[in-house]
Backbone as JSON, one array per atom type, in Angstrom:
{
  "sequence": "MLEVRHLTKKYGSFTAVRDLSLSVPAGELFGLLGPNGAGKSTVMKIVAGLLRPTAGTVRVGGYDVVQQPTEAKALIGYLPEVPFLYERLTGQEFLRFIADLFDVPADQATQHARELIALFELQDAINDRIQGYSRGMRQKLALIGVLLHRPRLLILDEPLTGLDPRSARVFKDLLRQLCQEGTAVLLSTHILEIAERLCDRVGIIDRGRLVACGTMAELQAQSRQPDSSLEDLFLSLTGGAAVAELVDSLTD",
  "N": [[-2.01, -4.19, -14.66], [-2.84, -2.13, -12.94], [-3.96, 0.99, -13.97], [-3.62, 4.34, -13.97], [-4.83, 7.39, -14.99], [-4.33, 10.73, -15.62], [-5.27, 11.68, -13.11], [-7.17, 13.59, -10.88], [-8.02, 15.13, -7.83], [-10.16, 17.15, -6.05], [-10.96, 19.13, -3.21], [-13.24, 21.26, -2.67], [-11.76, 24.35, -3.07], [-9.26, 23.36, -2.78], [-6.71, 21.37, -4.13], [-5.97, 18.12, -3.97], [-4.79, 16.04, -5.39], [-3.08, 16.19, -8.44], [-3.48, 15.86, -11.76], [-2.35, 13.21, -12.12], [-0.6, 10.42, -13.32], [0.05, 6.97, -13.59], [1.26, 3.57, -13.82], [0.96, 0.13, -12.9], [2.19, -2.88, -13.57], [1.24, -6.4, -13.69], [2.8, -8.37, -11.23], [4.63, -6.49, -10.34], [6.16, -4.57, -7.74], [5.34, -1.61, -6.58], [6.34, 1.41, -5.22], [4.79, 4.1, -3.63], [5.69, 7.17, -2.72], [6.08, 9.97, -0.48], [5.95, 13.2, 1.21], [4.2, 13.87, 4.36], [0.8, 14.57, 3.81], [1.03, 14.82, 1.09], [-0.62, 13.56, -0.73], [-0.71, 10.84, -1.06], [-2.31, 8.88, 0.35], [-4.81, 9.68, -0.5], [-4.7, 9.08, -3.24], [-4.5, 6.3, -3.05], [-6.96, 5.63, -1.84], [-8.72, 6.4, -3.84], [-7.97, 4.63, -5.89], [-8.73, 2.28, -4.64], [-11.42, 2.56, -4.74], [-12.82, 3.99, -2.83], [-13.0, 6.72, -2.79], [-14.3, 9.14, -5.03], [-12.87, 10.27, -8.03], [-12.16, 13.67, -9.04], [-11.47, 14.21, -11.62], [-10.19, 12.28, -14.41], [-9.16, 8.79, -14.82], [-9.28, 5.48, -13.4], [-8.22, 2.23, -13.71], [-8.51, -1.17, -12.9], [-7.24, -4.23, -13.55], [-8.36, -3.88, -16.03], [-10.91, -2.98, -15.49], [-12.97, -0.19, -14.86], [-12.84, 1.7, -11.96], [-14.82, 3.4, -11.12], [-16.99, 3.16, -12.93], [-17.32, 0.4, -13.05], [-17.42, -0.8, -10.37], [-17.85, -3.13, -8.75], [-16.67, -5.3, -10.11], [-14.02, -4.35, -10.27], [-13.28, -4.0, -7.54], [-13.36, -6.6, -6.63], [-10.92, -7.59, -7.34], [-9.11, -6.4, -5.72], [-7.09, -5.96, -2.81], [-7.15, -4.08, -0.01], [-5.35, -2.24, 2.33], [-5.71, 0.11, 4.69], [-4.0, 2.91, 6.3], [-4.74, 3.0, 8.98], [-6.26, 0.32, 9.91], [-9.68, -0.81, 9.96], [-11.32, -2.74, 12.3], [-13.7, -5.11, 13.44], [-14.35, -5.01, 16.65], [-15.74, -6.59, 18.48], [-15.93, -9.02, 17.39], [-14.36, -12.25, 17.12], [-11.0, -13.03, 16.05], [-11.14, -15.14, 14.2], [-13.85, -15.07, 13.45], [-13.93, -12.61, 12.2], [-12.33, -13.09, 9.93], [-13.89, -15.0, 8.62], [-16.05, -13.41, 7.97], [-14.85, -11.6, 6.15], [-14.15, -13.41, 4.13], [-16.7, -14.19, 3.28], [-17.63, -11.75, 2.26], [-16.14, -11.54, -0.09], [-16.95, -13.73, -1.45], [-15.51, -16.14, -1.16], [-15.11, -19.58, -1.36], [-16.01, -21.7, 1.38], [-14.29, -23.86, 2.18], [-11.9, -23.26, 0.86], [-11.35, -20.75, 1.95], [-10.98, -21.41, 4.66], [-8.7, -23.06, 4.56], [-6.73, -21.34, 3.42], [-6.76, -19.26, 5.28], [-5.86, -20.63, 7.54], [-3.21, -21.19, 6.8], [-2.12, -18.6, 6.59], [-2.55, -17.6, 9.16], [-0.85, -19.26, 10.64], [1.57, -18.51, 9.47], [1.88, -15.89, 10.34], [1.94, -16.33, 13.01], [-0.38, -16.26, 14.71], [-1.98, -18.03, 15.94], [-2.61, -18.57, 18.67], [-4.27, -16.53, 19.44], [-6.38, -16.3, 17.72], [-9.01, -17.07, 18.2], [-9.85, -15.32, 20.08], [-11.51, -12.28, 21.19], [-11.26, -9.37, 19.15], [-10.99, -6.94, 20.44], [-9.25, -7.3, 22.51], [-6.78, -7.48, 21.37], [-3.32, -6.67, 20.74], [-1.54, -3.84, 19.26], [0.18, -4.81, 17.25], [-0.89, -7.38, 16.8], [-3.39, -6.74, 15.79], [-2.63, -5.56, 13.39], [-1.5, -7.75, 12.07], [-3.78, -9.4, 11.79], [-5.35, -7.78, 10.15], [-3.75, -7.75, 7.84], [-3.87, -10.47, 7.13], [-6.58, -10.63, 6.53], [-6.68, -8.95, 4.28], [-5.24, -10.44, 2.44], [-6.69, -12.74, 2.12], [-8.58, -13.39, 0.08], [-7.0, -13.72, -2.09], [-6.07, -11.41, -3.76], [-5.52, -9.66, -6.87], [-4.42, -7.21, -7.08], [-2.7, -5.51, -4.65], [-3.14, -2.97, -2.3], [-1.4, -1.1, -0.2], [-1.09, 0.74, 2.62], [1.3, 1.96, 4.57], [2.04, -0.73, 5.62], [3.7, -2.07, 7.45], [3.49, -1.03, 9.95], [3.56, -1.35, 13.41], [4.33, -4.02, 13.38], [6.42, -6.63, 14.62], [10.0, -7.27, 14.25], [10.38, -9.92, 13.15], [7.84, -10.58, 12.05], [7.6, -8.49, 10.23], [9.66, -9.12, 8.46], [8.73, -11.6, 7.52], [6.43, -10.73, 6.19], [7.5, -9.05, 4.19], [8.98, -10.91, 2.69], [6.86, -12.49, 1.85], [5.46, -10.69, 0.22], [7.27, -10.43, -1.94], [7.15, -13.02, -2.92], [4.46, -13.17, -3.7], [4.46, -11.27, -5.74], [6.11, -12.54, -7.58], [4.35, -14.47, -8.34], [2.58, -13.06, -9.82], [1.0, -11.06, -8.68], [0.17, -7.63, -8.39], [1.5, -4.82, -6.64], [0.81, -1.92, -4.84], [2.38, 0.19, -2.83], [2.74, 2.17, 0.08], [5.04, 3.86, 2.12], [6.84, 5.37, 4.82], [9.32, 4.59, 5.45], [12.13, 4.77, 3.99], [14.37, 3.24, 3.45], [13.4, 0.65, 3.4], [11.67, 0.82, 1.2], [13.55, 1.29, -0.82], [14.98, -1.12, -0.88], [12.99, -2.99, -1.36], [11.12, -2.31, -3.4], [10.32, -2.5, -6.91], [9.97, -0.35, -8.61], [9.66, 3.16, -7.91], [7.43, 5.86, -7.18], [7.48, 9.3, -6.64], [5.63, 11.56, -4.9], [4.57, 14.89, -4.54], [2.9, 17.52, -3.08], [0.59, 16.73, -4.37], [1.38, 16.15, -6.96], [3.03, 13.94, -9.24], [6.34, 13.78, -9.06], [8.56, 12.35, -9.75], [9.47, 9.18, -11.17], [10.33, 5.78, -11.38], [12.88, 3.17, -11.64], [15.51, 2.7, -9.16], [17.96, 3.14, -10.45], [17.1, 4.61, -12.66], [16.01, 6.89, -11.44], [18.29, 7.92, -10.24], [19.77, 8.53, -12.52], [18.13, 10.44, -13.75], [18.29, 12.51, -11.9], [20.92, 13.04, -11.97], [22.58, 12.08, -10.01], [24.37, 9.68, -9.41], [25.21, 8.04, -7.29], [23.47, 8.35, -5.23], [21.32, 7.73, -2.4], [17.94, 6.5, -1.95], [16.74, 8.05, -0.03], [18.22, 10.47, -0.16], [17.56, 11.28, -2.77], [14.81, 11.55, -2.51], [14.62, 13.65, -0.62], [15.81, 15.74, -2.05], [13.99, 16.11, -4.08], [11.63, 16.82, -2.84], [12.0, 19.05, -1.31], [13.11, 18.61, 1.15], [15.82, 18.61, 1.45], [16.75, 21.21, 1.94], [15.78, 21.65, 4.49], [17.26, 19.71, 5.87], [19.82, 20.8, 5.57], [19.51, 23.11, 7.07], [19.15, 22.04, 9.65], [21.66, 20.85, 9.96], [23.24, 23.15, 10.03], [22.43, 24.27, 12.4], [23.41, 22.5, 14.23], [26.09, 22.63, 14.0]],
  "CA": [[-3.02, -4.47, -13.64], [-3.36, -0.83, -12.5], [-3.72, 2.1, -14.88], [-4.14, 5.62, -13.47], [-4.62, 8.37, -16.05], [-4.72, 12.13, -15.42], [-6.11, 11.68, -11.91], [-7.25, 14.82, -10.1], [-9.01, 15.13, -6.76], [-10.3, 18.45, -5.41], [-11.88, 19.35, -2.1], [-13.49, 22.69, -2.79], [-10.7, 25.04, -3.81], [-7.98, 22.68, -2.53], [-6.43, 20.25, -5.02], [-5.14, 17.15, -3.25], [-4.04, 15.28, -6.41], [-3.08, 17.0, -9.65], [-3.14, 15.3, -13.07], [-1.38, 12.16, -11.83], [-0.69, 9.21, -14.14], [1.03, 5.92, -13.33], [0.78, 2.22, -14.1], [1.64, -0.94, -12.17], [1.87, -4.15, -14.24], [1.2, -7.61, -12.87], [4.11, -8.83, -10.76], [5.51, -5.4, -9.92], [5.95, -3.93, -6.45], [5.52, -0.18, -6.86], [6.28, 2.22, -4.01], [4.31, 5.48, -3.78], [6.34, 7.85, -1.61], [5.86, 11.4, -0.43], [5.82, 13.77, 2.56], [2.85, 13.91, 4.91], [-0.09, 15.51, 3.13], [1.37, 14.95, -0.33], [-1.7, 13.01, -1.56], [-0.56, 9.39, -1.24], [-3.48, 8.15, 0.83], [-5.93, 10.04, -1.38], [-4.55, 8.27, -4.45], [-4.81, 4.91, -2.72], [-8.4, 5.51, -1.61], [-9.38, 6.48, -5.14], [-7.71, 3.36, -6.57], [-9.53, 1.25, -3.95], [-12.84, 2.8, -4.96], [-13.43, 4.6, -1.66], [-13.22, 8.11, -3.13], [-14.51, 9.39, -6.46], [-11.98, 11.33, -8.53], [-12.75, 14.85, -9.68], [-11.21, 14.01, -13.06], [-9.26, 11.19, -14.67], [-9.68, 7.42, -14.75], [-8.5, 4.42, -12.75], [-8.64, 0.89, -14.13], [-7.87, -2.3, -12.23], [-7.52, -5.42, -14.36], [-9.19, -3.46, -17.16], [-12.21, -2.47, -15.03], [-13.01, 1.17, -14.36], [-13.27, 1.59, -10.57], [-16.04, 4.19, -10.94], [-18.07, 2.62, -13.75], [-17.45, -1.05, -12.79], [-16.81, -0.94, -9.04], [-17.91, -4.48, -8.2], [-15.64, -6.11, -10.77], [-12.69, -3.85, -9.9], [-12.99, -4.24, -6.12], [-13.15, -8.03, -6.42], [-9.52, -7.87, -7.63], [-8.3, -5.54, -4.87], [-6.94, -6.09, -1.37], [-6.76, -2.73, 0.43], [-5.02, -2.06, 3.74], [-5.48, 1.53, 5.01], [-2.97, 3.18, 7.32], [-5.35, 2.58, 10.25], [-7.3, -0.64, 9.53], [-10.87, -0.91, 10.79], [-11.64, -4.11, 12.66], [-14.89, -5.21, 14.29], [-13.69, -5.42, 17.88], [-16.5, -7.57, 19.26], [-15.75, -10.32, 16.75], [-13.07, -12.91, 17.29], [-10.21, -12.99, 14.82], [-11.67, -16.14, 13.28], [-15.13, -14.57, 12.93], [-13.61, -11.52, 11.28], [-11.85, -13.67, 8.68], [-15.04, -15.6, 7.94], [-16.8, -12.27, 7.44], [-14.13, -11.13, 4.97], [-14.29, -14.45, 3.1], [-18.07, -14.1, 2.76], [-17.73, -10.54, 1.45], [-15.51, -11.76, -1.39], [-17.48, -14.98, -2.01], [-14.5, -17.19, -1.16], [-15.68, -20.83, -0.85], [-15.66, -21.92, 2.79], [-13.14, -24.74, 2.35], [-10.71, -22.53, 0.42], [-11.08, -19.7, 2.93], [-10.47, -22.04, 5.87], [-7.34, -23.52, 4.31], [-5.83, -20.21, 3.23], [-6.67, -18.57, 6.57], [-5.01, -21.44, 8.43], [-1.83, -21.01, 6.38], [-1.69, -17.24, 6.92], [-2.52, -17.49, 10.63], [0.38, -19.91, 11.07], [2.69, -17.72, 8.99], [2.03, -14.7, 11.2], [1.95, -16.81, 14.4], [-1.54, -15.7, 15.39], [-2.85, -19.16, 16.33], [-3.03, -18.55, 20.07], [-5.22, -15.44, 19.69], [-7.34, -16.19, 16.63], [-10.37, -17.27, 18.71], [-10.12, -14.27, 21.07], [-12.11, -11.06, 20.64], [-10.27, -8.43, 18.63], [-10.83, -5.83, 21.37], [-8.13, -7.59, 23.39], [-5.54, -7.61, 20.59], [-2.33, -5.6, 20.75], [-1.42, -3.13, 17.97], [0.79, -5.7, 16.28], [-1.82, -8.46, 16.48], [-4.42, -6.16, 14.92], [-2.04, -5.39, 12.06], [-1.38, -9.08, 11.48], [-5.12, -9.85, 11.39], [-5.75, -6.97, 9.0], [-3.0, -8.24, 6.69], [-4.44, -11.76, 6.74], [-7.86, -10.33, 5.88], [-6.42, -8.38, 2.96], [-4.69, -11.48, 1.56], [-7.5, -13.96, 2.2], [-9.25, -13.71, -1.19], [-5.96, -13.78, -3.13], [-6.28, -10.3, -4.69], [-4.54, -9.48, -7.95], [-3.77, -5.93, -6.78], [-2.64, -5.16, -3.24], [-2.93, -1.56, -2.02], [-0.93, -1.2, 1.18], [-0.69, 2.03, 3.17], [2.1, 1.73, 5.78], [1.66, -2.06, 6.09], [4.6, -2.63, 8.47], [3.26, -0.36, 11.22], [3.19, -2.19, 14.54], [4.83, -5.38, 13.28], [7.74, -6.91, 15.17], [10.96, -7.54, 13.17], [10.15, -11.19, 12.48], [6.63, -10.49, 11.24], [7.89, -7.58, 9.13], [10.46, -9.87, 7.49], [7.83, -12.57, 6.91], [5.55, -10.05, 5.26], [8.28, -8.59, 3.03], [9.26, -12.09, 1.88], [5.59, -12.89, 1.25], [5.18, -9.77, -0.88], [8.1, -10.79, -3.09], [6.61, -14.27, -3.46], [3.2, -12.85, -4.39], [4.8, -10.59, -7.0], [6.61, -13.58, -8.49], [3.17, -15.22, -8.81], [1.8, -12.2, -10.69], [0.25, -10.02, -7.97], [0.7, -6.27, -8.43], [1.45, -4.21, -5.31], [0.99, -0.48, -4.69], [2.76, 0.29, -1.41], [3.2, 3.46, 0.6], [5.77, 3.76, 3.38], [7.78, 6.45, 5.13], [10.62, 3.99, 5.72], [12.69, 4.81, 2.64], [15.32, 2.14, 3.27], [12.6, -0.5, 3.0], [11.22, 1.05, -0.17], [14.69, 1.14, -1.72], [15.34, -2.54, -1.0], [11.86, -3.86, -1.67], [10.3, -1.94, -4.56], [10.87, -2.56, -8.26], [9.98, 1.05, -9.03], [9.0, 4.07, -6.96], [6.95, 7.16, -7.63], [7.56, 10.28, -5.56], [4.55, 12.53, -5.06], [4.74, 16.07, -3.69], [1.82, 18.49, -3.28], [-0.39, 16.18, -5.29], [1.94, 15.88, -8.28], [4.07, 12.93, -9.34], [7.52, 14.54, -9.47], [9.57, 11.42, -10.26], [8.99, 7.8, -11.21], [11.24, 4.88, -12.06], [13.74, 2.35, -10.81], [16.54, 3.48, -8.5], [18.94, 3.56, -11.46], [16.48, 5.66, -13.48], [15.91, 8.1, -10.64], [19.64, 8.46, -10.09], [20.16, 9.11, -13.8], [17.33, 11.66, -13.96], [18.75, 13.56, -10.99], [22.37, 13.17, -12.15], [23.21, 11.74, -8.73], [24.47, 8.23, -9.6], [25.49, 7.28, -6.06], [22.56, 8.8, -4.18], [20.32, 6.82, -1.83], [16.57, 6.93, -2.17], [16.47, 9.14, 0.92], [18.8, 11.7, -0.72], [16.76, 11.66, -3.93], [13.51, 11.98, -1.99], [14.76, 14.97, -0.01], [16.11, 16.75, -3.07], [12.8, 16.31, -4.92], [10.48, 17.3, -2.07], [12.35, 20.21, -0.51], [13.64, 18.22, 2.44], [17.26, 18.85, 1.53], [16.96, 22.52, 2.56], [15.55, 21.47, 5.93], [18.42, 18.98, 6.4], [20.94, 21.73, 5.65], [19.25, 24.0, 8.2], [19.43, 21.27, 10.86], [23.12, 20.72, 10.04], [23.82, 24.43, 10.4], [22.11, 24.51, 13.81], [24.17, 21.58, 15.08], [27.53, 22.88, 13.82]],
  "C": [[-3.67, -3.18, -13.13], [-2.96, 0.24, -13.5], [-4.41, 3.34, -14.33], [-3.81, 6.68, -14.51], [-5.21, 9.73, -15.68], [-5.65, 12.29, -14.21], [-6.0, 13.02, -11.18], [-8.33, 14.66, -9.04], [-8.99, 16.48, -6.06], [-11.27, 18.37, -4.25], [-12.15, 20.85, -2.04], [-12.42, 23.34, -3.62], [-9.34, 24.37, -3.65], [-7.84, 21.47, -3.45], [-5.47, 19.3, -4.33], [-4.27, 16.33, -4.19], [-4.2, 16.01, -7.73], [-2.6, 16.19, -10.86], [-2.09, 14.2, -12.96], [-1.64, 10.93, -12.7], [0.41, 8.24, -13.73], [0.41, 4.58, -13.68], [1.61, 1.23, -13.29], [1.26, -2.25, -12.86], [1.81, -5.31, -13.26], [2.62, -8.02, -12.49], [5.06, -7.75, -10.3], [5.13, -4.9, -8.53], [6.35, -2.47, -6.6], [5.35, 0.6, -5.56], [5.83, 3.64, -4.32], [4.76, 6.24, -2.54], [6.04, 9.34, -1.65], [5.79, 11.89, 1.0], [4.38, 13.63, 3.07], [2.02, 14.96, 4.17], [0.16, 15.66, 1.64], [0.27, 14.43, -1.25], [-1.65, 11.52, -1.73], [-1.82, 8.62, -0.85], [-4.71, 8.46, -0.01], [-5.88, 9.22, -2.65], [-4.96, 6.83, -4.17], [-6.3, 4.7, -2.49], [-9.18, 5.59, -2.91], [-9.2, 5.17, -5.9], [-8.55, 2.24, -5.96], [-11.03, 1.44, -4.13], [-13.56, 3.43, -3.79], [-13.7, 6.09, -1.86], [-13.44, 8.22, -4.63], [-13.55, 10.48, -6.91], [-12.77, 12.51, -9.09], [-12.6, 14.75, -11.19], [-10.23, 12.86, -13.19], [-9.92, 9.83, -14.5], [-8.71, 6.51, -14.01], [-9.08, 3.09, -13.2], [-7.82, -0.15, -13.39], [-8.24, -3.56, -12.99], [-8.41, -5.11, -15.54], [-10.54, -2.89, -16.77], [-12.07, -1.05, -14.47], [-13.58, 1.14, -12.93], [-14.52, 2.41, -10.28], [-17.21, 3.55, -11.68], [-18.34, 1.13, -13.48], [-16.87, -1.39, -11.42], [-16.8, -2.36, -8.5], [-16.82, -5.36, -8.79], [-14.24, -5.68, -10.36], [-12.33, -4.21, -8.46], [-12.78, -5.71, -5.82], [-11.69, -8.41, -6.62], [-8.56, -7.22, -6.63], [-8.27, -6.05, -3.43], [-6.38, -4.78, -0.85], [-6.53, -2.7, 1.94], [-4.78, -0.58, 3.99], [-4.43, 1.69, 6.09], [-3.46, 2.78, 8.71], [-6.5, 1.63, 9.91], [-8.47, -0.61, 10.5], [-11.19, -2.37, 11.03], [-12.86, -4.1, 13.58], [-14.48, -5.84, 15.62], [-14.44, -6.48, 18.67], [-16.5, -8.95, 18.59], [-14.44, -10.94, 17.21], [-12.3, -12.77, 15.99], [-10.75, -13.95, 13.78], [-12.99, -15.68, 12.66], [-14.9, -13.45, 11.92], [-13.16, -12.07, 9.93], [-12.98, -14.36, 7.91], [-15.9, -14.52, 7.28], [-16.16, -11.76, 6.15], [-14.27, -12.13, 3.82], [-15.68, -14.4, 2.47], [-18.25, -12.87, 1.87], [-17.21, -10.76, 0.03], [-15.92, -13.1, -2.01], [-16.41, -16.06, -2.14], [-15.15, -18.47, -0.63], [-15.14, -21.17, 0.52], [-14.41, -22.77, 2.96], [-11.84, -24.05, 1.95], [-10.33, -21.45, 1.43], [-10.46, -20.28, 4.19], [-9.02, -22.45, 5.7], [-6.36, -22.36, 4.2], [-5.66, -19.43, 4.53], [-5.75, -19.32, 7.52], [-3.53, -21.23, 8.09], [-1.3, -19.63, 6.8], [-1.61, -17.02, 8.43], [-1.23, -18.11, 11.17], [1.6, -19.08, 10.68], [2.96, -16.53, 9.89], [1.96, -15.03, 12.69], [0.83, -16.18, 15.23], [-2.47, -16.79, 15.93], [-3.42, -19.02, 17.73], [-4.11, -17.5, 20.35], [-6.38, -15.41, 18.7], [-8.79, -16.38, 17.09], [-10.72, -16.3, 19.85], [-10.79, -13.08, 20.39], [-11.03, -10.06, 20.26], [-10.02, -7.28, 19.61], [-9.67, -6.05, 22.34], [-6.8, -7.7, 22.68], [-4.62, -6.41, 20.81], [-2.3, -4.94, 19.37], [-0.84, -4.05, 16.9], [-0.13, -6.83, 15.86], [-2.93, -7.96, 15.56], [-3.88, -6.0, 13.48], [-1.9, -6.73, 11.35], [-2.74, -9.57, 10.98], [-5.6, -9.08, 10.17], [-5.03, -7.44, 7.73], [-3.54, -9.58, 6.2], [-5.76, -11.54, 6.02], [-7.69, -9.78, 4.48], [-5.98, -9.45, 1.96], [-5.63, -12.66, 1.34], [-8.12, -14.35, 0.86], [-8.3, -13.72, -2.38], [-6.15, -12.67, -4.17], [-5.19, -10.23, -5.74], [-3.83, -8.14, -7.84], [-3.86, -5.67, -5.29], [-2.33, -3.67, -3.1], [-2.63, -1.46, -0.53], [-0.4, 0.14, 1.66], [-0.02, 1.8, 4.52], [1.82, 0.34, 6.38], [2.51, -2.62, 7.23], [4.41, -1.99, 9.84], [2.84, -1.36, 12.3], [3.74, -3.6, 14.5], [6.21, -5.51, 13.94], [8.68, -7.28, 14.02], [10.73, -8.85, 12.43], [8.94, -11.12, 11.55], [6.83, -9.57, 10.04], [8.69, -8.31, 8.05], [9.6, -10.9, 6.77], [6.96, -11.9, 5.85], [6.3, -9.57, 4.02], [8.61, -9.77, 2.11], [7.99, -12.56, 1.17], [5.22, -11.98, 0.08], [5.98, -10.12, -2.12], [7.58, -12.07, -3.74], [5.33, -14.01, -4.25], [3.47, -12.15, -5.72], [5.32, -11.59, -8.02], [5.46, -14.39, -9.09], [2.23, -14.35, -9.63], [0.96, -11.14, -10.01], [0.95, -8.68, -8.14], [0.52, -5.64, -7.05], [1.7, -2.71, -5.43], [1.18, -0.22, -3.21], [3.21, 1.69, -1.07], [3.9, 3.23, 1.93], [6.64, 4.99, 3.56], [9.17, 5.91, 5.41], [11.33, 3.8, 4.37], [13.7, 3.69, 2.4], [14.58, 0.88, 2.84], [12.15, -0.36, 1.56], [12.36, 0.83, -1.17], [15.05, -0.32, -1.94], [14.22, -3.38, -1.61], [11.2, -3.58, -3.02], [11.05, -2.09, -5.88], [11.0, -1.16, -8.84], [9.33, 1.87, -7.92], [8.52, 5.3, -7.7], [6.98, 8.1, -6.45], [6.53, 11.38, -5.85], [4.78, 13.67, -4.07], [3.68, 17.1, -4.06], [0.87, 18.03, -4.38], [0.12, 15.85, -6.68], [2.98, 14.76, -8.21], [5.31, 13.61, -9.9], [8.64, 13.65, -9.99], [9.01, 10.02, -10.23], [10.0, 6.94, -11.96], [11.95, 3.95, -11.1], [14.77, 3.25, -10.12], [17.55, 4.0, -9.52], [18.38, 4.7, -12.31], [16.37, 6.97, -12.72], [17.28, 8.75, -10.45], [20.11, 9.13, -11.37], [19.42, 10.42, -14.06], [17.84, 12.82, -13.12], [20.24, 13.85, -11.13], [23.11, 13.0, -10.82], [23.38, 10.22, -8.69], [24.68, 7.41, -8.34], [24.53, 7.62, -4.93], [21.66, 7.67, -3.68], [18.94, 7.33, -2.17], [16.22, 8.08, -1.24], [17.0, 10.46, 0.38], [17.98, 12.21, -1.9], [15.41, 12.22, -3.48], [13.59, 13.41, -1.43], [15.02, 16.05, -1.04], [14.89, 17.08, -3.92], [11.63, 16.93, -4.17], [10.82, 18.47, -1.15], [12.94, 19.89, 0.84], [15.12, 18.5, 2.58], [17.56, 20.18, 2.21], [16.77, 22.43, 4.07], [16.75, 20.76, 6.56], [19.62, 19.9, 6.55], [20.77, 22.69, 6.83], [19.57, 23.3, 9.52], [20.94, 21.14, 11.05], [23.75, 22.02, 10.53], [23.57, 24.73, 11.88], [22.95, 23.66, 14.74], [25.67, 21.77, 14.93], [28.07, 23.71, 15.0]]
}
C-alpha cells in the first residue's frame, strides 16, 4: 500500500531526511519512531503529499504522490500532530465538509459518522461549535474526520494525544480491526510501550536516517539483545542509552 524509495528532503544545507526507504503492505500497522527532530513528521508530510521530496519517490496504492496527487490523496487519511479544525463550524458541519472533500455520498457519510460519533461518545457535543471543544474532544473529532472516507492508508502522528484512557483503548482496538480489514497504518508515537504492543513492525529513524526496521523479534536479533524492550532498543540505537547512564550516575 505504501512504498517509499530513497526519500531525501533538504531545507537549504540542512538534510531532514536522508535516503530513506520503507514499505507498509495492506493490513500492517507500522510504527515510525524517533527522537524529537529526527524527521518523522517530515516523512509523514511527504507521504501525505503536503511536502515535496528533494529526491526519491513515494507511492500510495501504486500512485505517485507527486505525479498523481489526487489519486494518491483519495486513499489517505492523515492526522497531523496538531490537527487543524475550523473552530466556527459545529462538529457536524466539519464532518460534512470532510465528506464533501472526499466525495463520500451523503447517506454513507451520515451513517459512518453516526457510528464513529457514538464510538467516541461525542454525541452530546457534535452540534456545538468546535471553538468550545476541549483538547480531547478536538482529537476525537479529528480522528472521526480522518476515518470518515474509509482510507486505505492511515497516517497518524501522535494520535493518542489528549485522549482519555477509554477513548485511547477504543481507538487502539479500532486500528487493529481496520488492519484486519486491509487498511495500512503508518503511526508515530513517543509512547514506546504502546508501539511495542500495537505495531506489527517498527522503523527507528535518527537524524533523518532509518537506523533499524523490523518486528520486535527481528530488532532484538539484529541488536543481539534477545530480552530487550523496545525502549532499550530505541535508546541504544539513538544515543539515549548514554544519557540514561549519565542520569543514573547523577542519582547514585
